[in-house]
N, C-alpha and C positions, 0 to 999 in steps of 0.2 A: 394815464393807463389805470384801469381798475385792477387792483390786486385781489386775487381770489382769497376768500376767507373760509376757514373750516366751518362746517355746520355743527351747531351745538346739539349734543345728544344727552338728554336728561336721564334716560334709562340706560345706564352705562353697561349693564350686564348682558343685554340682548344683542344678537347678531343673526341676521337673516341669511348670511352667506354660508353658514355651517349648520348642519342639522343636529349635530351633537358636539359636546366638548366645551360649549360656552365660548365667551369672548376673550377671557384672559388666558394667556399662554405662559407657562413657566419655562423660561430659557435656562439651559443647564450648563452653559459654558463655564461660568464661575464655579459652580458646584463640582464640575469635572476637574478643575485645577489649572485652566489655561492662564489665569491671571495671577496665579500664586498657589502655593501649597495649600491643600485642604485636608481635613480629616475624613477618611472614607466613611466611617460610621456616622459622623455628623451630616455628611452630604446625603446619605441614604435616609436618615431620620428627617432631614429637612424636606426632602421630596415627599416622604410620608406625611409630614405636617401639612404640606401644601394640599395633598389629597384629602386629608381629614378636614381641611378648611374650605373645601369646595372647588379647588382648581382641578379641572378635568381635561386639560390639554397641556402637553409638554413638547418642547422642541429640543432636539439634541443633534449630534453630528459625530462622525468618527474623529474629526480633527479637534474635538473638544476634550482632549486628553482622556480622562477616565469617565466622562459623562455617560456614555452609553452603558458602561459597566455598572455604575452606581444606579442609574435609572432602572436598569434591568433587575438589579437586586431589590430595589424598592417595589417594583411591580410584582415580583414573586411573593413579597410579603403582603401586599395589598389585597384585601378580601372584597373590596367594593366594586363598583362599576368600572369596566375597562375604560381608561382615559383615551383621548385622541392623541396619537403619537406621530410626530414628524421627525424625520432625520434627513441626512443629506448624503450626497455621493459626488465624487470628483476630487475632493481634497482629503488626503489620507491623514491618519492619526499623527498628532504632534504633541509634544510635551507642554508647549506653551502656545499662546496666540500668535507667536511670530515664526513658528515652524511651518513652512509652506512646502508641501510635497503634493503636486498635482498629477492626476492621471485620469484622463477622460476616455481612455480606450474602452471598448465595449466589454472586454473581459474584466477590466478593473472595476467598472461600474457594477457589473454583475457580482463580482467577488465582494465588493463593498456592501452591497445590499444584503447578501446572504450572511455576511459577518454581522451586520447590524441586527438582522432578525435573530441570530443566535445569541448575541449579547443581550438583547432586550427580552428574549424569551417569547417572541411573538410569531404568529403564523403569517401576518401581513402588516405592512406599514400603512397608516392612514394617509400620509402625505410624504412623498419623497421629493426633496429639493435638489436641483442641480446647483451645486455649491460654487461660489465665486464666479458668477457669470461674466464679470469683467475680464476674466483670464481665460475664458473658453476660446479655443482657436475657432475663428469664424468659419474657416473652411470645413470644420468638422461638425458644425452645429446640427445640420440636418440628420447626420448619422447618429448623433447623440440623442436627438429627440426621438428618433425611431427606436433606439435602444430602450429609452425610458418608457415609451409607450408600450413596448413589448412586455415590460414588467407588469403593466396594468392588465394586459391581455392574459397574462399568466395568473393573475389574482394575487400577486405578491405585494402590490401597492394599490391603493384606492384612487389616489390622485397625484398629480405631478406639479411641481412648482419651481420657481426661480428663487434661489436662496442668496440674495444680495442685490446690490444696485446694478442693474444692467447697463451696459454701454449703449450709445446710440446705434452702433452697428448691430447689436443683438435685439434691439427693440422691435424691428419688423417681424421677428420670429415669435414674439410674445403675443400669441393669439389664443383664443379659447380652445381651438382645436389641438393646440400643443401643450398649453399650460393652464392650470386651474387657479393658481395662487402665485403672487409675488411677495416675498418677504424683504421689504426695503428697510433701510436704517439711516438715521441722521437727516431725514428729509421731511419728517412729520412729527414734530415734538414742540416743546415749550421754548425753543430758541431758533427753530428752522421749520418753515412751512413750504419749502420749495417744491415738494412733491405735488402740491395742489396745482402748480403752474406747469409742471413738466410731465412726469410719467402717469400720474393718477387719472387724468382725463381719458387717456388711451386705455388703461386697465379697466376703468369703469365702463367704457363703451363696449369693451369686449366681454364684459361679464366676468372679469377676473378678480378674485378676492385679494385684499391687501392686508398683509401682516405689517404692523408698525413696530419695528424692533428697536432695541436700544433706547428705551423710554427716557433714560437719563443722559443721552447723547455722549456715550463713552465717559460717563460720570462728570461731564462738564456741568450738568445740572444737579450735581451731588457733591461728593467730598473732594473732587479734584479741581474745582473752579479756581481756587487760589493758585494752584500749580499752572493751570492754563493761562491765567492772567500774567504770571511771572514769565512763563516761557514763550507765550505768544502762539500764533497759528502754527500747526505742525506741518503745513505744506501739502498734506494729503487729505485729512478728514476734517480738521477743525479750522474754521475760518475766523478772521477777526470779527466779522459780523456775528457769528455764533457766540463768540466770547462777549461781545458788547450786549447782545440780547440776553445772555445768561445773567450778566450783572444787573440788568434792568429788572429781570424777573426775580432775582434774589432780593433786590430792594423792595419789590412789591410783596414778596413772601414775608419779609421782616415786618412790614407794615400790618400784615394780617396775622402775624404771630403763627405762621405756618412754616415748617421746614421746607427749604428749597426743593429737596427731593420729593416730598409729599405733594407740594404744589405742582411740580412738573408731571408727576405720574397722574395725578387727578385731572390735570389739563388734558393729557392725552386720552385718558378714559372718557373725556367729554367730547371727543372728536368723532363725529358720525362716519367720516371717510375711512377711519381705521376699522376694518371688519374684525380684526383681532389685534390685541395689544400684547406684545411680548415683554415680560418683565424678567429681571434676573436677580440673583442673589449669590453671594459667595459663602454664606453661613446662615445659621438658624435665625440670628437676630435680624439680619437684613430681610429674610423672608417674612418674619413676623411683622416688620414695619410695612412691607409691601402689601401684605394681606390686610393690614389695618387700613391702608390707603384705599384698597379696593372696597372694603366694607363701607368706608365713608363715602365713596362713590364720586359721582360727577360734581364739579364745582358749581356754585351758583352762577347762573347765566351771565349776570353782570360782571363778575370777576373773570369769567371765561373770556368775555369780549374785551375786557381791559387788557388781559394778557395778549390777546390777538393784536390789539392796537399797538402794544409795545413792540411786538415782533415785526410787524409789517411797516412800522413808521420809518 
């Protein structure tokens, strides 16, 4: 069986799927505090630093603790071009990443959108994601899609997306007439390329753009690799193959004197199938490192292919 390989992309900054906002997206969950306490002023200044260094697309959500609040504060200070903003609906605000309160009723979706607009200080959202698609009641999906499409008709949102990895039951509803974008995670990065075999062919045939989120695979490709090695697969998101691949990529990174996180991010920047790449940070230092990786850009093609060989072997 021929295993699909990602297509090398030398010009890492370009994306034909979006008319503005660029290809890199700053995810705000860490800055919002869902992975641990953050300093509000530092979070706001970190977002402004990202804007000052050319990032023109941001992703947030009500469930990302105070992320919408901090992003809104930064946008009110920002005097430059309006960035592309995406947020989500369906999962309510939580203090941590493990707080799950879901409500997909039409009234709750509408209330969520208006609250997001208020928090962000915007008249419209560029992209509204239906959050946690794996938890959406299948019997309600058509009503939910109609509700979201109604927001487009009202001019409150410009486009609609799926924010998360859809289940097989939801996949038949992911058509261009319903959704413009899918934001998937853990399936297109430097330790897992399974999206190329599963969802991506369908999305591409439908003309649906793809956000590749969690570029460091829940930090498996960063500062939590040793923890994952010690603890093993988590039974939900991280597989043993992911861990094995991350170890191989780390060894390659050491040979090239590149930090694992930098090699992983630049590998994803080099994948053509990722219409946009979502990067995250919890503080200013992490943001500085990520922006430096972005400025260094795509990997050399030979190194890119070597990493691909390691992942699919």
